[in-house]
Each structure stands twice: as C-alpha cells, then as structure tokens.
N, C-alpha and C positions, 0 to 999 in steps of 0.2 A: 526656681528662685535663682537670681544671679549670685555670684560669689560675693561674700561680704568682705569688708576691710580691704576694699580695692577701689581705686579711682579709674573710671573708664574714660579714655580719650575719645569721646564721641558726643554728638549733639544730644541734648537732654531729651528731645522728643523721640529720638531713636531709642535711647536707653530706657525711657519710661515704658515704652511698648513691651519691653522684655520683662517687666515686673508684674507679678500677679496682683489681683484685686486684694485689698485689705491685708497687705503684707508688711507695711512699714509702720513702726511705732511713733516716730517723730520726724517731721520735715522742718529743716531750718535752712534758709537760703538767702543769698544777697544778689538779686537779679540786676541786670543792666538797667540803668535809670533812663536811658535814651536822652542824654543831655549834651551830646555832641563832643564828648571827650576823645582824645587820641588813643583809645584802647577799645577793647571789645564791647563798646556800647556807643558807637559812633551814631551820627544822626540818621534816623530812620523816619519815614513817613509815619505820623501819629496813628493813623488808621491801621497800618500794617503792624506797627508795634503792639497795639492793643489786641489785635487779632491773634498775634503770636503769643502774647501773655495769656489770653483766654485758653489757648490750646494747652500750654503746659500747666496752667492752674487746674484745668479739668482733669488732666492725667494724674496730677498729684493727689487730687481729691479721690480719684479712683483707687490708687494704690495705698492710701492712708487707711489704717485700721479705724474701725468705729471706736470713738473715745480717744483717738490720737490727736496730737497737737500739730499745728502748722504755723511757723513763724516766718515772716518776711521782713527784712530790713529794707526800707525805702526812703528815697528823698522826697522833699516837698513837691518836686516837679511832677511826680506821677502817683503819689499815694492815693489821691482822691479817685483817680481813674481806675486804679487797681482795686480799690474797695468796691467800686460799682460792679466790677466783674464778679467779685465774691458775693455781692448781694443776690446774684442770680444762681449761686450754688446753693440749692435748697437744703443740703445736709450740713452746711458749714455755719457755725455760730461764732460771731466775734466775741471773744472773751475779754480782751483788753486792747486798747490802742496805747502803746507805750511810747514815751518820748525819751530818747537817749541824748543827753547833752554831752557833746564830744570835747568841749573846751578848746577847740582849735579853729573856731570860725575866723574867716578872713573878712575884714571890713573894708569896703571900697570908699570912694569919696561921698557916695550917697547911699542911704539906707542902713539897715542894721546887719550885723555880722550873721552869717548863716552857720549857726553853731550846733544844730541838732539834726537828728534823723528820726524817722518813724519806724516802729516795729509793730506790725499787725500780728496779733496772737489769736488764732482761730482754733476751734474745737470741732471735730467731726462727730456730731451726735446722732445722726441717722434718724432723727425724729421726722416722720412724714409731714409735709406741708398741709395745713388745713385752716379753715376759718376759725379763729380763736373764739369768737362769740358763740358760734355754733358748738364748738368743742366744750366750752364752759357749761352750756345748757345740758349737753350730753352727760357730763360728769355729775351734774346735779341730779339728773334723772337716774343714772346708774347707782349713784351713792344711796339714794333713797330706796331703790329696788333691793340693794344689798343689805338694807337694815341699818345704815348709818344715819342716825337722826340729826347729827351735827357734823360740820366740817372738821371740828377739832378731833372727833373720834376717828375719822378717816385718816387725818394727818398723824394721829398717834400711832395707828396701825402701820402706816407707811414707814415710820421710824426714821424720817429724814429731817425733821424740824426741831427747833429749840422750843422748850417749854418756858414761857416768860410770864411775868406778872404784869397785867395790864393796869392802866390808870383807874379803871373801874373797880380794881381790887380783886378781880377774878383772874385766874391763870388761863393761858391758852397757848396755842402753837404758832410760831412765827416763821415765815418762809422767806423773809427778806424782800423779794420783789412781788409778794402777794401769791395767793394760792391760785392754781389753774382754773378753779371754778369761777373766778371773776370774769373770765373771758378776755382778759387783758394781757395775760402772760403765756408765752410759749413754754410748754413743759420741757424739762431736760430729759435726756435719755434715762437717767436714773428714775425720775418721776414716772415716765412712761412704763418702765419695767414694773414698778410697784403698782401702778394703776391697772395695768393689764392683769396682774396677779390677783388683786383684790376685787376688781369689778369686771363684769363681762362686757367689755367695750365692743362697740361695733367693729366690723372687720377693717374698715378704713383707718381705724385708730390703732390697730394692732401692729406690732413690730416683730421681726424675726429674732427672738431672744437667743435662739440656739447659735446664731452667727456672731453673737456679741461676747467677747471675752468678759467674764464676770469681773475681772480686775478693772475693767474700763467702765463699769456702771457709774463710778464716781469719776469726776475729772481729776486726773493725776496731777498733783501739785505738791512736790517736795519742797521743804523749806530751803531758803537761800538767803543771801546777804542783802536782798532788796525787799521792801515791804509795800511799795506803791508803784504807780505806773509812770513816774518820772524818775529816770535813772541819771544821777549826777556822776556816776563812775561806771566803768573805767574810762580813762581818757582815750582819745583816738590813738591808734597805733602809730608810734613815731618811727620805729625801725621796720620799714616795710620791705618784704623780701621779693622785690621785683613786681609786685602787684600794686597799682596806685590806689585801690580802694580797700585794701586789706583791713579786716576788722580785728580788734584785739581778741586774743584767746580768752581772756577773762570774761568778755561779753558773751561769747558763745558757750563757754563752760557754765555760766549762770543759767542760760536757757536750757541747756541739755540736762543739767542737774534737776531743774524744776520739773521738766515734762518728760522724763524718761527714767528707767531703772537700769541697773547693770545688766548687760546682756541684750538689751533692746537694740533694735536696728534703727539707725538715724540716717536719713537721706538728705543729701545736698546736691541739687541739680545744677548749681553754678559753683563748683568747688573752688575755683580760683587757685590761690596758692596753698590751699589745704588746711585752713584754720579749723574748719569743722572736723576734719579727719584727725588732726592733732589733738583737739579737745576731746574727741571720743576716745582716743587711745589712752589719754591720761585718766579718763573717768570710767574706763571699763565698759564702754559701749561699742557695739559693732557699727560700721558705717558703710554706705554705698555712695559713691560720688560720680558725677558726670562733669566733664570739663572739655570744651571744644578746642582749647588752646593746648598744643603739645608742650609749649614752653612752660606754661603754668603747671601742667601735670608733672614735669620734671622737677620744678621747684617744690611741689607738694611731696613728691617721692623722696627728695633729699631731706625734707623736714621730718618725714615719718621714719627715715632710716637712722635718725639720731637716737642713740640708745638712751640718752638722758633727756631727750626732747628739748635741748637748749636751742636758742635761736641761732640761726646761721648768720655769719657775717654778711650783711646785705651787700657789701662791696664785691663779694665773691660770686654774686649771681647777677648776670646781666638781664635787665628787664626786657621783655619781648618788644620787638619793634612795632610801632603803631601800624595797624592794619585797617583797611576799610571794612565796612560791615554792611550787610544787607540781608534781605529775606529771600530765600529761594525754596519753593515747595513747602512753605510754612515753617522753614527752619532757619536759624540764624547762621550766617556764614561770615 
C-alpha cells in the first residue's frame, strides 16, 4: 500500500497501478471536463478523452473497496458520456445524481446562465450481473424449498425491511423499490448476503462474503447538512488558490462526512490545489492524492502545512502558466 496522507506528483494512471485491489474506502475527484480552457483540461479529441476516462474509471473501481463510494463532480459537457462509461462497470451502482447549484453562473447575451454542476454518486456493491427475471423465479423456487410459504416471512427473517400497515388492513414488509422476487429489482449487496445465508442459491448467484467487510454490508451514509439531491449550498469558491476550478472545502467535507468514517482512506486522483486533502485533515480521514502538475502540488502542500488550516492569501500564490495538453500512451500530459 502506498504511503497515506501524501500527494504524489505523478499521472493518476501511473499511481493507480501502485494501489492494491479493494484498498480504498472512498473516492472523490474532480476530473478535467475537456472544455478547452487554458489549464490542465485543454481541448482533446473526444474519442481520446473518453478512452482516457474509461482507463482511470476502471482502475478506480478496482482499488475501491466493496461497499465503498465513488463521487465525481462533472460539468454538463461530459456528464452523460461519463455515465455511459459507468453503465458498463458491472459492479458499480448509481446511488444519486446530485445537482450542485453554485450561485455564480455567467449569463451571456443568449441562453440561461450555467449555474450548476453534476455530482455522480456511485456505490461498489459487487453484486454479480444476471438476468433479473430469471433471478426472481430462482428466489421464488428457493424460498419455497426452504419452507417459506410467504414472501413476508422471508423478508422478516432477512431483517432489512420495514413492517407497515397496508390499505387492506393487514401488516406486511416494505422494501421501497420492491422485493427481488418480482424480477424487476437488482438486489443490493446486503440483500445478496442475507439471501445466500437463508437460501441455498445456485453458484452463479453466490458472492464471496469473506472478502467483504461486514461494516460495508449496509451502504455507509452518515448524517449531514443536506437531505436531498439538489444542493443549494455552498456557493462556488470565491478565493481560489491558483486553481481555476477549485471546489469549496465545505462541499467536499459534506461528501467525506457522509461516505467515510474517521481513519478511512480517501483517494483523489485529480488533487488539484488540495481541497480533498485539506478536508480529510480537518475530518480525521487519511488521504492519497495524485496530481500531474508540480505547481498545484506545491499549492496543496502549502495549504496542508497551515497549522490552523486557514486559507492562504491567494495573491501570494502565482497560478500555473497555461500549458497545452494531450494524451500520450493513454496518459494525460
């Protein structure tokens, strides 16, 4: 395992290769949007850009622990294409598509101001891919073989669902999106663990429970100051420390609080000026970061050296000079 609480000045694809499988608790990152700005996301051919994204996304999925969360902040220019890449990652499940309203949109002569960004929130659940209709029929068969005459009795023994009073006057268990026996709902990791324990499922539906941290059976979700998937705060960072797309610390602290615990390891493969690292330090999390720009690494280092973690005077830091960008051997340069 790489040394934690350190930002490595290297390409993320090089750094990711050094991380072990299932070793990271949370990934949060703000990748280049490929929108032709004069910093490290200059114009790249779309096909090359998406190929590059596919490479680092696959590596991130590999190093993320089962049950871990993966957050990406994205602009409207690329969010649909990035989601299509994730759709092919069989062990990743989209938990929420969050809209962050920045309050700083610029309005031109025509059209509406661009005042929001997207945050894709994924969970690695390690549930094997299979035909849901076939799986539902299999659960029905195995439930009856195990002596469960009703779905409610099985749901009761699984211990995952709420007991509610139905309109008919009878009580029953409610699972929100429906029970897996319907053949319309993909089971969660937690449901698969319980079903494998209570029913003798066929081999293709079995999962390696020993490799899963029991704490990750449930989706980790600590309480925070937001309750839905449209975030009206915090406002966009006003005092940026040399990085033109620096995200507010409050934004990343919210995400880190929700999807990690103290002592967990948080990975940011596009560390930029160090907002993720600063947030982790304040919240008692460990971090590993990759950043290809030496200038941004120096800015991040200075931020982390602040004993009080107060913001640096932005005038004391000269932003990196614009550099061209391209792809060489599958890496960003």
